[in-house]
TIROPA-825108 format. One record per residue: x, y, z of N, C-alpha, C, CB in turn. Coordinates in steps of 0.2 Angstrom, whole numbers, padded with zeros to 4 digits, always signed. Glycine has a CB too. Layout:
# TIROPA-825108
XYZXYZXYZXYZ/...
***
This chain:
# TIROPA-825108
+0004-0006+0000+0000+0000+0000+0004+0006+0000-0005+0000+0006/+0003+0011-0005+0008+0017-0005+0006+0022+0000+0007+0020-0012/+0001+0021+0004-0002+0027+0008+0004+0029+0014-0008+0024+0012/+0004+0035+0014+0008+0038+0020+0004+0042+0024+0014+0042+0017/+0007+0043+0030+0003+0047+0035+0007+0053+0038+0001+0043+0041/+0004+0059+0039+0008+0065+0041+0004+0068+0046+0009+0070+0035/+0007+0072+0051+0004+0076+0056+0004+0083+0053+0008+0075+0062/+0006+0085+0047+0006+0091+0045+0001+0092+0039+0013+0094+0042/-0005+0095+0041-0011+0095+0036-0009+0097+0029-0016+0098+0039/-0005+0102+0029-0003+0105+0022+0000+0100+0018+0001+0111+0024/+0003+0095+0020+0006+0090+0016+0001+0084+0014+0012+0087+0020/-0005+0085+0016-0009+0079+0015-0014+0081+0009-0014+0078+0021/-0016+0075+0006-0021+0076+0001-0027+0072+0003-0019+0073-0006/-0027+0068+0009-0033+0065+0012-0033+0068+0019-0032+0057+0011/-0039+0070+0021-0040+0072+0028-0046+0069+0031-0040+0080+0028/-0045+0067+0037-0050+0064+0041-0049+0065+0048-0051+0056+0040/-0053+0063+0053-0053+0065+0060-0048+0061+0064-0060+0064+0063/-0045+0064+0069-0040+0061+0073-0044+0057+0079-0036+0066+0076/-0040+0055+0084-0042+0051+0090-0045+0044+0088-0048+0055+0093/-0050+0041+0091-0052+0034+0090-0054+0034+0083-0057+0033+0095/-0052+0028+0080-0054+0027+0073-0059+0021+0073-0048+0025+0068/-0063+0021+0067-0069+0016+0066-0068+0013+0059-0075+0019+0068/-0072+0008+0058-0072+0006+0051-0073+0011+0045-0077+0000+0050/-0077+0016+0047-0079+0021+0042-0073+0025+0039-0084+0026+0045/-0069+0028+0044-0063+0032+0042-0058+0027+0040-0061+0036+0047/-0057+0021+0042-0052+0016+0040-0053+0014+0033-0052+0010+0045/-0059+0012+0032-0061+0009+0025-0061+0015+0020-0067+0005+0025/-0063+0021+0022-0063+0026+0017-0056+0028+0015-0066+0033+0021/-0051+0028+0020-0044+0029+0019-0041+0024+0014-0040+0030+0025/-0043+0018+0016-0040+0012+0012-0043+0013+0005-0043+0006+0015/-0049+0015+0004-0052+0015-0003-0049+0021-0007-0060+0016-0003/-0048+0027-0003-0046+0033-0007-0038+0032-0008-0046+0039-0002/-0035+0028-0005-0028+0027-0006-0027+0023-0013-0024+0023+0000/-0032+0020-0015-0032+0016-0021-0034+0020-0027-0037+0010-0021/-0037+0026-0026-0039+0030-0032-0036+0037-0032-0046+0031-0031/-0032+0039-0027-0028+0045-0026-0021+0044-0028-0030+0049-0020/-0018+0048-0032-0011+0047-0033-0007+0050-0027-0009+0051-0040/-0002+0046-0025+0003+0047-0020-0001+0049-0014+0008+0053-0022/-0005+0045-0011-0010+0047-0005-0006+0048+0001-0015+0041-0004/-0007+0054+0004-0005+0056+0011-0010+0058+0015+0001+0061+0010/-0011+0055+0021-0017+0056+0025-0015+0060+0031-0021+0050+0027/-0019+0064+0033-0018+0068+0040-0024+0067+0044-0016+0076+0039/-0023+0065+0050-0029+0064+0055-0029+0070+0059-0028+0057+0059/-0034+0074+0060-0034+0080+0063-0041+0081+0067-0033+0086+0058/-0041+0086+0071-0047+0088+0075-0050+0094+0071-0046+0090+0082/-0046+0097+0066-0049+0103+0063-0047+0103+0055-0046+0110+0066/-0051+0102+0051-0049+0101+0044-0049+0108+0040-0054+0097+0040/-0050+0113+0043-0051+0120+0040-0045+0122+0036-0053+0125+0045/-0039+0119+0039-0032+0121+0036-0030+0116+0030-0027+0122+0041/-0035+0112+0028-0033+0107+0023-0032+0110+0016-0038+0102+0022/-0027+0108+0012-0026+0110+0006-0032+0110+0001-0020+0106+0002/-0033+0114-0003-0039+0115-0007-0040+0108-0011-0039+0121-0012/-0035+0105-0013-0036+0099-0017-0037+0093-0013-0030+0098-0022/-0037+0093-0007-0037+0087-0002-0045+0085-0002-0035+0089+0005/-0045+0078-0001-0052+0075+0000-0053+0075+0007-0053+0068-0004/-0058+0078+0010-0060+0078+0017-0066+0074+0018-0061+0085+0019/-0065+0069+0023-0070+0064+0024-0071+0063+0032-0069+0058+0020/-0077+0061+0034-0079+0060+0041-0077+0065+0045-0075+0053+0043/-0077+0071+0043-0075+0077+0047-0077+0083+0042-0068+0077+0049/-0079+0089+0045-0079+0095+0042-0086+0097+0039-0074+0095+0036/-0091+0092+0039-0098+0093+0036-0098+0094+0029-0101+0099+0040/-0093+0092+0025-0093+0093+0018-0096+0087+0014-0086+0093+0016/-0094+0086+0008-0098+0081+0003-0097+0074+0006-0094+0082-0003/-0091+0073+0009-0090+0066+0011-0090+0065+0019-0084+0063+0009/-0094+0069+0022-0096+0069+0029-0103+0067+0030-0093+0075+0033/-0105+0064+0036-0112+0062+0037-0114+0065+0044-0112+0055+0037/-0111+0069+0047-0112+0071+0054-0117+0077+0054-0106+0073+0058/-0118+0081+0049-0122+0087+0048-0129+0085+0047-0119+0091+0043/-0133+0091+0047-0141+0090+0047-0143+0088+0040-0144+0097+0048/-0139+0088+0035-0140+0086+0028-0138+0079+0026-0138+0091+0023/-0136+0075+0031-0134+0068+0030-0139+0065+0026-0133+0064+0037/-0137+0061+0021-0141+0058+0016-0143+0050+0018-0138+0058+0009/-0149+0048+0017-0151+0041+0018-0150+0038+0012-0158+0041+0021/-0149+0031+0013-0149+0027+0007-0156+0026+0004-0147+0019+0009/-0157+0025-0002-0163+0024-0006-0167+0018-0002-0163+0023-0013/-0174+0020-0001-0178+0015+0002-0175+0012+0009-0180+0010-0003/-0172+0016+0013-0169+0013+0019-0169+0019+0024-0162+0010+0017/-0169+0016+0030-0168+0021+0036-0160+0022+0037-0171+0019+0042/-0156+0018+0034-0149+0019+0035-0146+0025+0032-0145+0012+0032/-0142+0029+0035-0139+0035+0033-0132+0033+0030-0138+0040+0038/-0130+0036+0024-0124+0035+0022-0118+0037+0027-0123+0038+0015/-0113+0034+0028-0107+0036+0031-0102+0038+0026-0104+0031+0036/-0096+0040+0028-0092+0043+0023-0090+0038+0018-0085+0045+0026/-0089+0031+0020-0087+0026+0015-0092+0025+0010-0085+0020+0019/-0099+0025+0013-0104+0024+0008-0105+0029+0003-0111+0024+0012/-0103+0036+0005-0103+0041+0000-0098+0041-0005-0103+0048+0004/-0092+0039-0002-0086+0038-0007-0087+0032-0012-0080+0037-0003/-0090+0027-0009-0091+0021-0014-0097+0022-0019-0094+0015-0009/-0102+0026-0017-0107+0028-0022-0104+0033-0027-0112+0032-0018/-0099+0037-0025-0096+0042-0030-0091+0039-0034-0093+0048-0026/-0087+0035-0031-0081+0033-0035-0080+0025-0036-0075+0035-0032/-0085+0021-0033-0084+0014-0033-0084+0011-0040-0090+0011-0030/-0089+0013-0045-0089+0010-0051-0083+0012-0056-0096+0012-0055/-0081+0018-0055-0075+0020-0059-0069+0016-0057-0074+0028-0058/-0068+0015-0050-0063+0011-0048-0063+0004-0051-0063+0011-0040/-0069+0001-0050-0070-0006-0053-0069-0007-0060-0077-0008-0051/-0070-0002-0064-0068-0002-0071-0061-0004-0072-0070+0005-0075/-0056-0001-0068-0049-0003-0069-0047-0010-0067-0045+0002-0064/-0052-0013-0064-0051-0020-0062-0053-0025-0068-0054-0022-0056/-0058-0022-0072-0061-0026-0078-0064-0033-0075-0055-0028-0082/-0069-0032-0070-0073-0038-0068-0078-0040-0073-0076-0036-0061/-0081-0046-0072-0086-0048-0076-0092-0044-0077-0088-0055-0074/-0094-0041-0072-0100-0037-0072-0099-0031-0067-0107-0041-0071/-0098-0025-0069-0096-0020-0065-0102-0018-0060-0094-0013-0068/-0108-0017-0063-0114-0015-0059-0116-0021-0054-0120-0015-0064/-0115-0027-0056-0117-0032-0051-0112-0033-0045-0117-0039-0054/-0105-0032-0047-0100-0032-0042-0100-0026-0037-0093-0032-0045/-0102-0020-0040-0103-0014-0036-0108-0016-0031-0104-0008-0040/-0114-0018-0033-0119-0020-0029-0118-0025-0023-0125-0022-0033/-0114-0030-0025-0112-0035-0020-0108-0032-0015-0109-0041-0024/-0103-0028-0016-0099-0025-0011-0103-0020-0007-0093-0021-0015/-0107-0017-0010-0111-0012-0006-0116-0016-0001-0116-0008-0011/-0118-0021-0003-0123-0025+0001-0119-0029+0007-0127-0030-0003/-0113-0032+0005-0110-0036+0010-0104-0032+0014-0106-0041+0006/-0103-0026+0012-0098-0023+0016-0100-0015+0018-0091-0023+0013/-0101-0012+0013-0102-0004+0013-0108-0003+0018-0103-0001+0007/-0114-0006+0016-0120-0005+0020-0119-0006+0027-0126-0009+0017/-0115-0012+0029-0114-0013+0036-0110-0008+0039-0110-0020+0037/-0105-0005+0036-0102+0001+0039-0106+0007+0040-0095+0002+0035/-0110+0008+0035-0115+0014+0035-0119+0013+0041-0119+0014+0029/-0122+0007+0042-0127+0006+0047-0124+0007+0054-0130-0001+0047/-0118+0003+0055-0115+0003+0062-0112+0010+0064-0110-0002+0062/-0109+0013+0059-0106+0020+0060-0112+0025+0062-0102+0022+0055/-0118+0024+0060-0124+0028+0062-0128+0025+0067-0128+0029+0055/-0125+0020+0071-0129+0018+0077-0134+0013+0076-0132+0024+0080/-0134+0010+0070-0139+0004+0069-0136-0002+0069-0143+0005+0062/-0137-0006+0075-0133-0012+0076-0138-0018+0076-0130-0012+0083/-0136-0023+0073-0140-0029+0072-0142-0033+0079-0137-0034+0067/-0147-0036+0080-0149-0039+0086-0146-0046+0085-0156-0040+0087/-0142-0049+0089-0138-0055+0089-0141-0059+0095-0131-0055+0088/-0144-0065+0094-0146-0069+0099-0142-0075+0099-0154-0071+0099/-0137-0076+0103-0133-0082+0103-0130-0083+0110-0127-0081+0098/-0127-0089+0112-0124-0090+0118-0117-0089+0118-0126-0098+0120/-0115-0085+0114-0108-0083+0113-0107-0076+0110-0104-0088+0109/-0101-0073+0111-0100-0066+0109-0098-0067+0101-0094-0063+0113/-0101-0063+0098-0100-0062+0090-0097-0055+0089-0106-0063+0086/-0091-0055+0087-0087-0049+0085-0089-0047+0078-0079-0050+0086/-0091-0040+0078-0092-0037+0071-0086-0033+0069-0099-0033+0072/-0087-0031+0063-0082-0027+0060-0079-0021+0064-0083-0025+0053/-0084-0018+0067-0083-0012+0072-0078-0014+0077-0089-0009+0074/-0079-0020+0080-0075-0022+0086-0068-0025+0084-0079-0028+0090/-0068-0027+0078-0062-0030+0075-0057-0024+0074-0063-0034+0069/-0060-0019+0070-0056-0013+0069-0054-0009+0076-0060-0008+0065/-0058-0009+0081-0056-0006+0087-0051-0010+0091-0063-0006+0091/-0049-0016+0089-0043-0019+0092-0037-0015+0091-0043-0026+0089/-0037-0011+0085-0030-0008+0083-0030-0001+0087-0030-0007+0076/-0035+0001+0090-0035+0008+0093-0031+0007+0100-0042+0010+0095/-0027+0012+0101-0023+0012+0107-0026+0010+0113-0020+0019+0108/-0024+0005+0117-0026+0003+0124-0025+0009+0129-0024-0004+0126/-0029+0009+0134-0028+0014+0139-0021+0014+0142-0033+0013+0144/-0018+0008+0143-0012+0008+0146-0006+0007+0141-0012+0002+0151/-0007+0009+0135-0002+0008+0130+0001+0014+0127-0005+0004+0124/+0008+0015+0127+0011+0021+0124+0013+0019+0117+0017+0023+0128/+0008+0021+0112+0010+0020+0105+0007+0026+0102+0006+0013+0102/+0009+0027+0095+0006+0032+0091+0000+0030+0088+0011+0035+0086/-0006+0032+0089-0012+0030+0087-0013+0031+0079-0018+0033+0090/-0009+0035+0076-0008+0036+0069-0005+0030+0066-0004+0042+0067/+0000+0027+0069+0003+0021+0067-0002+0015+0067+0010+0020+0070/-0006+0015+0073-0011+0010+0074-0016+0010+0068-0014+0010+0081/-0018+0017+0067-0023+0018+0061-0020+0015+0055-0024+0025+0060/-0014+0015+0053-0011+0013+0047-0012+0005+0047-0004+0015+0046/-0011+0002+0053-0011-0005+0053-0019-0007+0052-0009-0008+0060/-0023-0004+0054-0030-0005+0053-0032-0004+0046-0035-0001+0057/-0029+0001+0043-0030+0002+0035-0027-0004+0031-0027+0008+0033/-0022-0007+0033-0019-0013+0030-0024-0019+0030-0012-0014+0033/-0026-0020+0036-0031-0025+0037-0037-0024+0033-0033-0026+0045/-0040-0018+0033-0046-0016+0029-0044-0018+0021-0047-0009+0029/-0038-0016+0019-0037-0018+0012-0037-0025+0011-0030-0015+0010/-0034-0029+0015-0034-0036+0014-0042-0039+0014-0031-0040+0020/-0046-0036+0018-0053-0038+0018-0056-0036+0011-0057-0035+0024/-0055-0030+0010-0058-0027+0004-0056-0030-0003-0057-0019+0003/-0050-0031-0003-0047-0035-0010-0049-0042-0010-0039-0034-0010/-0050-0045-0004-0052-0052-0005-0059-0053-0006-0050-0056+0002/-0063-0048-0003-0070-0048-0005-0072-0047-0012-0074-0043+0000/-0068-0042-0015-0069-0040-0022-0067-0047-0026-0064-0035-0024/-0062-0050-0025-0060-0056-0028-0065-0061-0028-0053-0059-0026/-0067-0063-0022-0072-0068-0021-0079-0067-0024-0073-0070-0014/-0081-0061-0023-0088-0059-0026-0087-0059-0034-0090-0052-0024/-0082-0057-0037-0081-0057-0044-0081-0065-0046-0075-0054-0046/-0078-0069-0042-0077-0076-0044-0084-0079-0043-0073-0080-0039/-0088-0077-0038-0095-0079-0038-0100-0077-0044-0098-0076-0031/-0098-0071-0046-0102-0069-0052-0100-0073-0058-0101-0061-0054/-0094-0075-0059-0092-0079-0064-0095-0086-0063-0084-0080-0064/-0095-0088-0057-0098-0095-0056-0106-0095-0058-0097-0097-0048/-0109-0090-0056-0116-0089-0058-0118-0090-0065-0119-0083-0055/-0113-0088-0069-0114-0089-0077-0113-0096-0079-0109-0084-0080/-0108-0099-0076-0108-0107-0077-0113-0111-0074-0101-0109-0074/-0116-0109-0068-0121-0113-0065-0127-0112-0069-0122-0110-0058/-0129-0106-0072-0134-0105-0076-0134-0109-0082-0135-0097-0078/-0128-0110-0085-0127-0114-0091-0129-0122-0089-0120-0114-0094/-0127-0124-0083-0128-0131-0081-0135-0132-0079-0124-0132-0075/-0139-0127-0077-0146-0128-0076-0150-0130-0082-0149-0121-0073/-0147-0128-0088-0151-0130-0094-0150-0138-0095-0147-0127-0100/-0146-0141-0091-0145-0148-0092-0148-0152-0087-0137-0150-0093/-0152-0149-0082-0155-0152-0077-0159-0158-0079-0159-0148-0072/-0159-0164-0077-0163-0170-0079-0165-0174-0073-0159-0174-0084/-0171-0176-0072-0174-0180-0067-0172-0176-0060-0171-0187-0067/-0172-0170-0060-0171-0166-0053-0164-0166-0051-0175-0170-0048/-0159-0168-0055-0152-0168-0053-0148-0162-0057-0149-0174-0054/-0145-0158-0053-0140-0153-0056-0133-0156-0055-0141-0146-0053/-0130-0157-0061-0123-0159-0061-0118-0153-0063-0122-0165-0065/-0113-0152-0058-0108-0147-0060-0102-0150-0061-0108-0141-0054/-0098-0148-0067-0092-0152-0069-0086-0150-0064-0090-0150-0076/-0087-0144-0060-0082-0142-0055-0086-0139-0050-0077-0138-0058/-0083-0139-0043-0087-0136-0038-0087-0128-0039-0084-0138-0031/-0092-0125-0038-0092-0118-0038-0099-0116-0034-0093-0115-0045/-0099-0110-0031-0105-0108-0027-0111-0108-0032-0104-0101-0024/-0116-0111-0029-0122-0112-0033-0129-0110-0030-0123-0119-0036/-0129-0110-0024-0135-0108-0020-0139-0102-0022-0134-0108-0013/-0136-0097-0022-0139-0090-0024-0142-0091-0031-0134-0084-0023/-0138-0094-0036-0140-0094-0043-0146-0098-0044-0134-0097-0047/-0146-0104-0041-0152-0108-0042-0158-0106-0039-0151-0116-0039/-0158-0102-0033-0164-0099-0030-0166-0093-0034-0162-0097-0023/-0162-0089-0038-0164-0083-0041-0164-0084-0048-0159-0078-0039/-0162-0090-0051-0163-0091-0058-0170-0090-0061-0160-0098-0060/-0170-0087-0067-0177-0086-0070-0178-0092-0075-0177-0080-0074/-0173-0097-0075-0174-0103-0080-0179-0107-0076-0167-0106-0081/-0184-0109-0079-0189-0114-0076-0186-0120-0074-0195-0115-0081/-0181-0123-0077-0178-0129-0075-0175-0128-0068-0173-0131-0080/-0173-0122-0066-0171-0121-0059-0175-0124-0054-0169-0114-0058/-0182-0123-0055-0187-0126-0050-0187-0133-0050-0194-0123-0052/-0184-0137-0055-0184-0144-0055-0179-0147-0050-0184-0146-0062/-0174-0143-0048-0168-0145-0045-0170-0148-0038-0163-0140-0044/-0168-0154-0037-0169-0157-0030-0162-0159-0027-0173-0164-0031/-0157-0161-0031-0151-0163-0028-0145-0160-0033-0150-0171-0028/-0140-0159-0030-0134-0156-0033-0128-0161-0033-0132-0149-0031/-0125-0162-0038-0119-0166-0038-0113-0162-0041-0120-0173-0042/-0107-0163-0038-0101-0160-0040-0095-0163-0038-0101-0152-0038/-0089-0162-0041-0083-0165-0039-0081-0163-0032-0077-0164-0044/-0079-0168-0028-0077-0166-0021-0070-0163-0021-0078-0172-0016/-0068-0159-0017-0061-0157-0016-0056-0162-0013-0060-0150-0013/-0060-0167-0010-0056-0173-0007-0056-0179-0012-0059-0175-0001/-0058-0178-0018-0058-0183-0023-0065-0186-0023-0053-0188-0022/-0067-0189-0029-0074-0192-0029-0079-0187-0030-0075-0196-0023/-0085-0188-0028-0091-0183-0029-0095-0182-0023-0095-0186-0035/-0097-0176-0022-0102-0174-0017-0109-0174-0019-0099-0167-0014/-0113-0176-0015-0121-0176-0017-0124-0172-0011-0123-0183-0018/-0128-0166-0013-0131-0162-0008-0138-0161-0010-0127-0155-0007/-0143-0163-0006-0150-0162-0007-0151-0154-0006-0154-0166-0002/-0156-0152-0010-0158-0145-0010-0162-0144-0003-0163-0143-0016/-0161-0137+0000-0165-0135+0006-0172-0133+0004-0161-0130+0009/-0176-0131+0009-0182-0129+0007-0183-0122+0005-0187-0130+0013/-0177-0118+0007-0177-0111+0005-0170-0109+0004-0181-0106+0009/-0168-0103+0002-0162-0101+0001-0158-0100+0008-0161-0094-0003/-0162-0097+0013-0159-0096+0019-0160-0101+0024-0162-0090+0022/-0164-0107+0023-0165-0112+0028-0160-0118+0027-0172-0115+0027/-0158-0121+0033-0154-0127+0033-0158-0133+0032-0150-0127+0039/-0165-0133+0032-0169-0138+0032-0169-0141+0025-0176-0137+0034/-0168-0148+0025-0168-0151+0018-0175-0153+0015-0164-0157+0019/-0176-0151+0009-0182-0153+0005-0182-0160+0003-0183-0149-0001/-0176-0163+0003-0175-0170+0001-0170-0174+0006-0173-0171-0007/-0171-0180+0007-0167-0183+0012-0165-0190+0010-0171-0183+0019/-0159-0192+0012-0156-0199+0011-0160-0203+0016-0148-0199+0012/-0160-0210+0015-0163-0214+0019-0160-0214+0026-0162-0222+0017/-0164-0214+0031-0162-0213+0038-0156-0218+0040-0168-0213+0043/-0157-0224+0037-0152-0229+0039-0145-0228+0037-0154-0236+0037/-0144-0223+0032-0138-0221+0029-0134-0216+0034-0139-0218+0022/-0138-0212+0037-0135-0206+0041-0130-0208+0046-0141-0202+0044/-0124-0205+0045-0118-0206+0050-0114-0211+0048-0121-0206+0056/-0116-0215+0043-0112-0221+0041-0106-0219+0036-0116-0227+0038/-0101-0223+0036-0096-0222+0031-0092-0229+0029-0090-0217+0034/-0089-0228+0023-0085-0234+0020-0089-0240+0020-0079-0235+0024/-0086-0246+0023-0088-0253+0022-0095-0253+0025-0084-0258+0025/-0096-0250+0030-0103-0251+0034-0108-0247+0029-0103-0247+0041/-0107-0242+0027-0112-0238+0022-0113-0242+0016-0109-0231+0021/-0107-0245+0013-0108-0249+0007-0113-0255+0008-0101-0251+0004/-0112-0258+0014-0116-0264+0015-0123-0262+0016-0113-0267+0022/-0125-0256+0019-0132-0254+0020-0135-0251+0014-0132-0249+0026/-0131-0247+0010-0134-0244+0005-0134-0247-0002-0130-0237+0004/-0129-0253-0002-0128-0256-0008-0125-0252-0014-0135-0259-0011/-0122-0247-0012-0119-0242-0017-0111-0244-0016-0121-0235-0015/-0108-0246-0022-0102-0249-0021-0096-0244-0019-0100-0252-0028/-0096-0238-0021-0091-0234-0019-0093-0228-0014-0088-0230-0026/-0098-0230-0011-0100-0225-0005-0095-0224+0000-0107-0228-0002/-0094-0217+0002-0089-0216+0006-0092-0213+0013-0084-0210+0004/-0096-0209+0013-0100-0207+0019-0106-0203+0018-0095-0203+0024/-0110-0203+0023-0116-0199+0023-0116-0195+0030-0123-0203+0022/-0116-0188+0029-0116-0184+0035-0122-0186+0040-0116-0177+0034/-0121-0186+0046-0126-0188+0051-0132-0183+0050-0123-0187+0058/-0131-0177+0048-0137-0173+0047-0140-0174+0040-0135-0165+0048/-0137-0177+0036-0140-0179+0029-0139-0174+0024-0147-0180+0030/-0135-0168+0025-0134-0163+0020-0129-0165+0015-0133-0157+0024/-0125-0170+0016-0120-0172+0011-0118-0179+0011-0114-0168+0013/-0117-0182+0005-0115-0189+0004-0109-0188-0001-0121-0193+0002/-0105-0193+0000-0099-0193-0005-0098-0200-0007-0093-0191-0001/-0096-0201-0014-0094-0207-0017-0088-0206-0021-0100-0209-0022/-0085-0212-0023-0079-0212-0027-0081-0211-0035-0075-0218-0026/-0087-0213-0037-0088-0213-0044-0094-0209-0045-0089-0220-0047/-0095-0206-0051-0101-0202-0053-0107-0206-0053-0099-0198-0060/-0106-0212-0056-0112-0217-0057-0115-0218-0050-0109-0223-0060/-0111-0219-0045-0114-0220-0038-0117-0214-0035-0108-0223-0034/-0114-0208-0037-0116-0202-0035-0124-0201-0037-0112-0196-0037/-0125-0203-0043-0132-0203-0045-0137-0207-0042-0132-0204-0053/-0134-0213-0039-0138-0218-0035-0140-0214-0029-0134-0224-0034/-0135-0211-0026-0137-0207-0019-0142-0202-0021-0131-0204-0016/-0141-0198-0026-0146-0193-0028-0153-0196-0029-0144-0189-0034/-0154-0202-0032-0160-0205-0034-0163-0207-0027-0159-0211-0038/-0159-0209-0022-0161-0212-0016-0165-0206-0012-0155-0214-0012/-0161-0200-0012-0164-0194-0009-0171-0192-0012-0159-0188-0009/-0171-0192-0019-0177-0189-0022-0183-0194-0021-0175-0189-0030/-0181-0201-0021-0187-0206-0020-0189-0207-0013-0185-0212-0024/-0184-0205-0008-0185-0207-0001-0192-0204+0001-0179-0205+0003/-0196-0208+0004-0203-0205+0007-0203-0205+0014-0208-0209+0004/-0197-0207+0018-0197-0207+0025-0199-0200+0028-0190-0209+0027/
***
């Protein structure tokens, strides 16, 4: 990352607030460092002395701040844009053009939904309700780990740079994987055309859930079981769930198969290369494609 930090505001072309940092100013700085030539950031309590060509964000009540009375809400939402949301809206698609993704609009939307909106919401005080018997750390808490501890003598500007480096790792990886998912959706759509007897066969593993649930191809509604090569060799067989967000299976392997593996499973199932069936029934594995289809047929025809 070419980003530098300075305590002299006149030397900066990026200006944000000082003191405790959050995902908003951290991810904003990370993103701006990718689109501004020779980025130099100054964290300050007063942005009035910033150079005229500097981009000022999360401070100063300007175009890329959200603390004033004219803060903008997202379309059809109670969530107010934070600085990162405003910057992503302004420069996101132009930045993505330089990466030459499969679909700029779709990739922009995915990053907005999976990262930017979360930062917008949390930075504006909208926190999700989490009901769990354990502590779940969100992005805000993870970034806060880099802020200076009360008994620690460190330069918080240097800590800020560490947080920006982490933000870049997260952002770049999310971009890569979401672009890969869009590429996968194109291939899955092609495979949906070949669905036969309720079975979707993928020649290689790729994310498929979102595509089969949102496909406009009528054959997508016929899918009952998905088969694809396993990364451990052989083939994986997965029954479809009752909905995109549910873990409940719409089709189930015979109860007597559940939790069995290798010779015991082969004896009970009569499937020669059967390797195992998960105890919950969401996955079975075989050594051969022919036997994978036998497991798929078992799930589809099982009336238990």
